[in-house]
C-alpha positions, -999 to +999 in steps of 0.1 A: +000+001+001+026+024+008+047+016-022+017+028-044+015+058-025+052+066-032+048+057-067+016+081-072+032+107-054+065+105-075+043+105-108+025+135-096+058+154-089+073+144-121+041+155-141+041+189-120+078+194-131+070+188-166+045+213-164+067+240-148+097+233-168+110+265-190+131+261-221+163+278-226+158+305-251+189+324-249+219+299-254+242+329-252+232+336-216+235+298-206+269+300-220+278+331-197+263+311-167+285+281-175+314+307-174+306+319-139+286+351-146+259+361-121+225+371-128+203+391-105+166+393-110+172+393-151+203+415-150+240+404-153+260+414-123+293+429-133+324+418-112+343+444-091+377+452-107+394+440-081+380+406-084+382+404-122+416+403-124 
């Protein structure tokens, strides 16, 4: 009985995640994130000169 409940919960969570998943529509921004860039609510945060060197 408990295993059926767990499976049902996993299915529900999976379906919910699929409904809320967003596609990456800016691959150039994804490349910046992989390179270590930081974004705060949609804006690129520049590093201070002392840290950039």
